N, C-alpha and C positions, 0 to 999 in steps of 0.2 A: 504395542510398543514399536517405536521407530528404530530401525536398525542402524548400527554405527555407519554403514555405507551410505544410507539415506541421509542421515544427519550430516555427514561430511559433504555429500553432493549439495545439499541445500545450503551449507555454509559457503561453499565455493561459488555457487550461483549468486548468493547474497553479496559476497565480496566483489564479484565481477560487476554486478549491478551497481554497487556503491562506487566503484572505480569509474564506470561509465557515467554515472551521475555527476561526480566531480568534474570530469572532463567536459561534459556537456555544459555544465554551469560556467566553468572558466572560459569556454569557447565563446560565450556571449557576454563576457566581462562581468559575470557575477562573482562575488566573493563567497567562499564556502569554508565552514570550519566544522569539524567533527563535534557532535554533541558529547557530553560526559556520559559515562556509563549509567549514572543515576537518571539523567534526562532520557536516555535510550529506554531503560527498564521501566521507569515509572510514568514518564510523560510521552512515550512513544515518539520521540524525536531522534532521528538519526543525524541530521545536519542542520546547521544554521546557515541560512542563505541571505545575501544582501545584494540588492541591486543598487546601482549608483544613486546617490541622494535619497536612499530609503532606509527604513529600519530593518533589522535582522528579523527573520521569521523562520519558524521551525518546519522542517520537512521530514516525513516518514518515507523511506525509500522501500519499495517492495519489488523484489527481484523475480525475473524469469516467469512472467504471467503470459498466458495464452488468451487470445481475444475471446474465446468461448469459456474460459475457466479462470475467473478473477474472484478469488475467495475474499470475502469481507468478514472481519472479526469483530463481533459485538462483545463477546467474552472470550478470554484466553483459556488454555487448557486447564488452569487452576480455578477457573470461574471468576477471575478478577476482570476488571474492565478491559476490554480488548482495544486495539489501536483505533477503532472507528470512534471510541469515546475518549481518545488521548487529547493531548494538548498541541499537537502539530497543526499548523495553519494549512499546510498542503500535504497531500499524499501523491507520491510519484511512482506509478506502476511501470516497470521496465517491460515493454512489450516489443520484442525484436520484430515481429511482423509489421509494426508501425514505423520501425527505424528510430525508436527513441522512447522517451518516457511520457506516458499520459499523465498530466498533472491536473489535479482537481482539488478544490477546497474541501478539507475534511468535514467541516460543519455542513456544507451543502450536500454532501454525499450522505452524511447521517440523516439529515432531514429527508432526503430522497428515499432512503431505505425505510424510514419510519412510514412514509406514505405508500411505498410501492412493494415492500416485502411482506408477504403473508406471514401471520404469527403461527401458522401450522408447522409442526416439526415433520419432516419427511425424510426419506432415505436419501443417500448421496446422489443417486442418479436423477432425483427430482428436486434438487436443492436450488435450482435457478429461481430466484425471487421467493424462496421459501426458507425457513429456518432448518438447520441441520446441526446435529451433535454426534460427534464420534463416540463409538462405544467405549466406555470406561474412562471418558474425559468430561470435563465440565465446560468445555467451549461451546459457544453459540456462534454459527457461521451462516452465511448465505453465499450463494454463488451468483456472480453477475457476468454479463457479457460486455464486451467493448461497446456495443450499441446502447447499452444501458447507460454507460458513462458518458456517451456523447449527448445524452439529454441534458446534462448539467451545463448551466451557464458558464461555469468557470473552467470547462474543458479546454485544455491546451496541450499541444505536443511540443516537448522539448527534444529536438533531434539530437542523436549521438554526434559527438564532435567530429567524427570521421565521415559523416553522411553527407 
């Protein structure tokens, strides 16, 4: 079970990442609006983003990621579809070491994972490109590295507004 302190820390980090994401988008003249609670929970969309003369698209923002520890969720803790199978067009990983958000197309990441992640369940320390499930939970995860994401054609870096 996750401690109250850990949950609060995670929430704070997520809030900070979302604030940075909004600022980064606005700095390059993108419009940003918060998704509804329903869209967040069921579609895994945190924000709707619009470039000039383009349609709105959904983005799922992932906070406080480390270049060697990027967890990808196939199924959530309840065993429901995880964010990798959500409806967001893009995933934005907040990676401070990169000075911004690594933004990739969700569908491309899903297809890459299907091709490159082993179906073997392993322990947490061996979860890179393998499946992992936390004890007592129904989630299905894998761990990727930044170098894995750089293999994707859609890979882009959205710099922090103050960088």
